NUTORPA-787437 format. One record per atom (N, C-alpha, C): residue in one letter; x, y, z; residue number from 0. Coordinates in Angstrom, 2 decimals. Atoms other than C-alpha are relative to their C-alpha. Example, Ala and Ser with C-alpha at 12.3 -4.5 7.8 and 13.67 -1.06 7.14 Angstrom:
<pts>
a,0.89,-1.19,0.00,0 .
a,12.30,-4.50,7.80,0 .
a,0.90,1.20,0.00,0 .
s,-0.82,-1.19,-0.06,1 .
s,13.67,-1.06,7.14,1 .
s,-0.77,1.09,0.73,1 .
</pts>
This chain:
<pts>
x,0.84,-1.18,0.00,0 .
x,0.00,0.00,0.00,0 .
x,0.88,1.24,0.00,0 .
x,-0.78,-1.23,0.16,1 .
x,1.36,3.42,-0.99,1 .
x,-0.26,0.96,1.17,1 .
x,0.20,-0.88,-1.14,2 .
x,1.95,5.64,2.11,2 .
x,-0.43,1.42,-0.39,2 .
x,0.44,-1.33,0.44,3 .
x,1.21,8.76,0.02,3 .
x,-1.42,-0.03,-0.55,3 .
x,1.36,0.15,0.52,4 .
x,-2.23,7.44,-0.97,4 .
x,-0.95,0.94,0.73,4 .
x,0.96,-0.89,-0.64,5 .
x,-5.08,9.89,-0.35,5 .
x,-1.09,-0.76,0.77,5 .
x,1.01,0.78,-0.71,6 .
x,-7.28,7.04,0.92,6 .
x,0.39,-0.12,1.47,6 .
x,-0.33,0.11,-1.43,7 .
x,-7.51,7.05,4.73,7 .
x,0.30,-1.45,0.40,7 .
x,-0.31,1.30,-0.58,8 .
x,-6.05,4.16,6.69,8 .
x,-1.22,-0.54,0.73,8 .
x,1.22,0.34,-0.73,9 .
x,-9.19,4.19,8.84,9 .
x,-1.07,1.01,-0.35,9 .
x,1.13,-0.87,0.35,10 .
x,-12.56,5.59,7.74,10 .
x,-1.22,-0.50,0.75,10 .
x,1.22,0.32,-0.74,11 .
x,-15.62,5.65,10.01,11 .
x,-1.08,0.97,-0.47,11 .
x,1.10,-0.82,0.50,12 .
x,-18.97,6.90,8.68,12 .
x,-1.30,-0.37,0.69,12 .
x,1.36,0.16,-0.53,13 .
x,-22.28,7.37,10.51,13 .
x,-0.15,-1.08,1.04,13 .
x,0.05,1.07,-1.01,14 .
x,-21.53,5.10,13.48,14 .
x,-1.05,0.33,1.06,14 .
x,1.03,-0.12,-1.03,15 .
x,-24.52,4.62,15.79,15 .
x,0.06,-1.21,0.92,15 .
x,0.06,1.09,-0.97,16 .
x,-24.70,2.56,18.98,16 .
x,-0.89,0.42,1.15,16 .
x,0.91,-0.23,-1.12,17 .
x,-27.46,2.37,21.59,17 .
x,0.01,-1.20,0.92,17 .
x,0.25,1.05,-0.97,18 .
x,-28.01,0.37,24.73,18 .
x,-1.40,0.26,0.54,18 .
x,1.39,-0.26,-0.33,19 .
x,-31.76,0.11,25.11,19 .
x,-0.40,1.34,-0.59,19 .
x,0.42,-1.34,0.45,20 .
x,-33.16,3.66,24.90,20 .
x,1.13,1.02,0.09,20 .
x,-1.11,-0.93,-0.20,21 .
x,-29.76,5.21,25.68,21 .
x,0.90,0.04,-1.24,21 .
x,-0.83,-0.18,1.19,22 .
x,-28.11,6.53,22.49,22 .
x,1.39,0.45,0.43,22 .
x,-1.38,-0.29,-0.41,23 .
x,-24.33,6.49,23.00,23 .
x,0.78,0.64,-1.14,23 .
x,-0.66,-0.55,1.17,24 .
x,-22.98,7.12,19.49,24 .
x,-1.06,0.38,-1.02,24 .
x,1.01,-0.51,0.93,25 .
x,-25.00,9.26,17.08,25 .
x,0.66,0.55,-1.26,25 .
x,-0.54,-0.44,1.28,26 .
x,-23.49,9.36,13.60,26 .
x,1.45,0.42,0.04,26 .
x,-1.42,-0.34,-0.13,27 .
x,-19.81,9.42,14.55,27 .
x,0.74,-0.28,-1.30,27 .
x,-0.83,0.17,1.19,28 .
x,-17.38,9.89,11.67,28 .
x,1.44,0.38,0.29,28 .
x,-1.43,-0.22,-0.22,29 .
x,-13.60,9.87,11.45,29 .
x,0.76,-0.48,-1.22,29 .
x,-0.92,0.45,1.04,30 .
x,-10.88,9.66,8.82,30 .
x,1.41,0.20,0.52,30 .
x,-1.38,-0.04,-0.49,31 .
x,-7.31,8.82,9.84,31 .
x,0.92,-0.35,-1.16,31 .
x,-0.96,0.23,1.08,32 .
x,-4.56,9.17,7.26,32 .
x,1.20,-0.78,0.52,32 .
x,-1.21,0.76,-0.34,33 .
x,-1.53,6.87,7.24,33 .
x,1.05,0.95,0.58,33 .
x,-1.05,-0.78,-0.63,34 .
x,1.18,8.20,9.55,34 .
x,-0.49,1.07,0.95,34 .
x,0.52,-1.02,-0.92,35 .
x,-1.13,10.49,11.50,35 .
x,-0.29,-0.60,1.36,35 .
x,0.31,0.41,-1.37,36 .
x,-1.92,10.34,15.20,36 .
x,-1.30,0.67,0.39,36 .
x,1.24,-0.61,-0.46,37 .
x,-5.34,10.90,16.73,37 .
x,-0.29,-0.48,1.41,37 .
x,0.44,0.42,-1.33,38 .
x,-6.89,10.74,20.17,38 .
x,-1.49,0.25,0.10,38 .
x,1.43,-0.13,-0.25,39 .
x,-10.44,10.41,21.43,39 .
x,-0.14,0.61,1.39,39 .
x,0.14,-0.72,-1.26,40 .
x,-11.26,12.94,24.13,40 .
x,-1.46,0.33,0.25,40 .
x,1.35,-0.41,-0.36,41 .
x,-14.44,13.74,26.01,41 .
x,-0.25,-0.28,1.46,41 .
x,0.32,0.20,-1.41,42 .
x,-16.09,13.81,29.41,42 .
x,-0.45,-1.44,0.28,42 .
x,0.47,1.31,-0.43,43 .
x,-17.07,10.72,31.37,43 .
x,-1.40,-0.24,-0.57,43 .
x,1.31,0.35,0.55,44 .
x,-19.97,8.94,29.68,44 .
x,-0.27,0.49,-1.40,44 .
x,0.20,-0.56,1.34,45 .
x,-19.44,10.56,26.29,45 .
x,0.01,-1.06,-1.10,45 .
x,-0.01,1.06,1.00,46 .
x,-18.99,7.22,24.49,46 .
x,1.36,-0.34,-0.58,46 .
x,-1.36,0.25,0.52,47 .
x,-15.21,7.14,24.01,47 .
x,0.32,-1.49,-0.03,47 .
x,-0.31,1.43,-0.07,48 .
x,-14.80,3.54,25.16,48 .
x,-0.88,-0.81,-0.94,48 .
x,0.92,0.68,0.91,49 .
x,-17.86,2.41,23.21,49 .
x,0.48,0.16,-1.44,49 .
x,-0.53,-0.26,1.34,50 .
x,-16.42,4.03,20.07,50 .
x,1.22,-0.87,-0.28,50 .
x,-1.22,0.80,0.20,51 .
x,-13.03,2.34,20.53,51 .
x,-0.32,-1.50,-0.04,51 .
x,0.39,1.42,0.03,52 .
x,-14.69,-1.02,21.25,52 .
x,-0.68,-0.35,-1.32,52 .
x,0.57,0.23,1.33,53 .
x,-16.67,-0.67,18.01,53 .
x,1.11,-0.11,-1.04,53 .
x,-1.13,0.06,0.94,54 .
x,-13.42,0.03,16.14,54 .
x,0.73,-1.33,0.12,54 .
x,-0.74,1.25,-0.24,55 .
x,-11.83,-3.06,17.71,55 .
x,-0.87,-1.24,-0.18,55 .
x,0.92,1.11,0.24,56 .
x,-14.87,-5.22,16.88,56 .
x,-0.35,-0.76,1.27,56 .
x,0.44,0.58,-1.27,57 .
x,-15.57,-5.88,20.57,57 .
x,-1.50,0.21,0.15,57 .
x,1.44,-0.29,0.06,58 .
x,-18.99,-4.23,20.20,58 .
x,-0.40,0.18,-1.45,58 .
x,0.52,-0.19,1.35,59 .
x,-21.13,-4.27,17.08,59 .
x,-0.85,1.27,-0.03,59 .
x,0.83,-1.21,0.10,60 .
x,-22.46,-0.85,16.07,60 .
x,-1.38,-0.34,-0.55,60 .
x,1.36,0.21,0.52,61 .
x,-26.19,-0.57,15.35,61 .
x,-0.06,0.33,-1.49,61 .
x,-0.08,-0.36,1.41,62 .
x,-25.42,1.13,12.04,62 .
x,1.27,0.80,-0.23,62 .
x,-1.21,-0.72,0.38,63 .
x,-22.63,2.86,10.16,63 .
x,1.02,-0.94,-0.62,63 .
x,-1.04,0.79,0.67,64 .
x,-19.47,1.72,8.45,64 .
x,1.37,0.32,0.57,64 .
x,-1.40,-0.13,-0.41,65 .
x,-15.88,1.12,9.54,65 .
x,0.84,-0.67,-1.07,65 .
x,-0.87,0.54,1.04,66 .
x,-13.28,0.68,6.81,66 .
x,1.45,0.13,0.45,66 .
x,-1.42,0.01,-0.34,67 .
x,-9.70,-0.30,7.61,67 .
x,0.73,-0.48,-1.24,67 .
x,-0.67,0.33,1.26,68 .
x,-7.47,-0.26,4.54,68 .
x,1.48,-0.27,0.25,68 .
x,-1.38,0.37,-0.33,69 .
x,-4.33,-1.99,5.82,69 .
x,0.07,-1.48,0.26,69 .
x,-0.23,1.39,-0.42,70 .
x,-2.86,-5.38,6.37,70 .
x,0.56,0.05,1.42,70 .
x,-0.50,0.06,-1.38,71 .
x,-1.77,-6.51,9.83,71 .
x,1.42,0.55,0.12,71 .
x,-1.39,-0.47,-0.07,72 .
x,1.86,-5.70,9.02,72 .
x,0.10,1.52,-0.08,72 .
x,0.01,-1.46,0.10,73 .
x,0.88,-2.05,8.39,73 .
x,-0.42,0.67,1.30,73 .
x,0.64,-0.58,-1.18,74 .
x,-0.71,-1.56,11.82,74 .
x,0.85,-0.10,1.25,74 .
x,-0.62,0.14,-1.32,75 .
x,0.54,-0.86,15.32,75 .
x,-0.57,-1.23,0.70,75 .
x,0.36,1.27,-0.64,76 .
x,0.28,-3.88,17.64,76 .
x,-1.46,-0.11,0.45,76 .
x,1.39,0.21,-0.45,77 .
x,-3.16,-3.24,19.29,77 .
x,-0.98,-0.21,-1.15,77 .
x,0.90,0.20,1.13,78 .
x,-4.93,-2.87,15.93,78 .
x,0.32,-1.27,-0.75,78 .
x,-0.39,1.23,0.69,79 .
x,-2.95,-5.71,14.37,79 .
x,-0.56,-1.21,0.74,79 .
x,0.53,1.11,-0.80,80 .
x,-4.06,-7.97,17.22,80 .
x,-1.47,-0.20,-0.29,80 .
x,1.43,0.17,0.24,81 .
x,-7.76,-7.28,16.71,81 .
x,-0.29,-0.35,-1.44,81 .
x,0.23,0.29,1.41,82 .
x,-7.48,-7.43,12.92,82 .
x,0.26,-1.46,-0.31,82 .
x,-0.31,1.40,0.26,83 .
x,-6.01,-10.92,13.10,83 .
x,-0.93,-0.93,0.78,83 .
x,1.04,0.77,-0.69,84 .
x,-9.13,-12.10,15.02,84 .
x,0.44,-0.53,1.36,84 .
x,-0.38,0.34,-1.37,85 .
x,-7.29,-12.39,18.33,85 .
x,-0.77,0.92,0.94,85 .
x,0.71,-0.84,-0.98,86 .
x,-8.66,-10.87,21.53,86 .
x,0.52,1.43,-0.07,86 .
x,-0.39,-1.41,0.03,87 .
x,-8.65,-7.10,21.51,87 .
x,0.54,0.42,1.36,87 .
x,-0.60,-0.50,-1.23,88 .
x,-6.53,-5.33,24.08,88 .
x,-0.10,1.51,0.01,88 .
x,0.07,-1.45,-0.16,89 .
x,-7.08,-1.83,25.38,89 .
x,1.00,0.41,1.05,89 .
x,-0.95,-0.55,-0.95,90 .
x,-4.43,0.19,27.10,90 .
x,-0.39,1.44,0.26,90 .
x,0.44,-1.34,-0.34,91 .
x,-5.78,3.24,28.88,91 .
x,0.92,0.58,1.06,91 .
x,-0.76,-0.73,-1.01,92 .
x,-3.73,5.78,30.79,92 .
x,-0.86,1.14,0.48,92 .
x,0.78,-1.10,-0.56,93 .
x,-5.44,8.18,33.13,93 .
x,0.87,1.24,0.04,93 .
x,-0.70,-1.26,-0.03,94 .
x,-4.38,11.77,32.65,94 .
x,-0.69,0.89,1.03,94 .
x,0.56,-0.87,-1.03,95 .
x,-4.88,13.97,35.69,95 .
x,0.78,1.29,0.06,95 .
x,-0.70,-1.26,-0.14,96 .
x,-4.11,17.59,36.09,96 .
x,0.41,0.17,1.47,96 .
x,-0.52,-0.21,-1.34,97 .
x,-2.04,18.52,39.10,97 .
x,-0.68,1.21,0.63,97 .
x,0.65,-1.11,-0.71,98 .
x,-3.87,20.66,41.66,98 .
x,0.88,0.51,1.12,98 .
x,-0.91,-0.44,-1.07,99 .
x,-0.84,21.20,43.88,99 .
x,0.64,1.29,-0.33,99 .
</pts>
């Protein structure tokens, strides 16, 4: 795959996920180009973990599309692990601001 390709490495369109009557993701979209870095930020309960679990195929979205245009050898380890149908692993670090 050509690293200068205009096609995104990861493309998410119109992702929706609900738990009962509680809508967690409402039409989330994202395009990540090869070589770029992104983060998912938001307050507690905003759906960050649900979004990442949908990307890792741990949760199935109610609707929307997720396109990953890479082979396992193109991906960092956590995504390569889930893409090869192994168990998904999440590594979260808590960031706290110092109040001292």
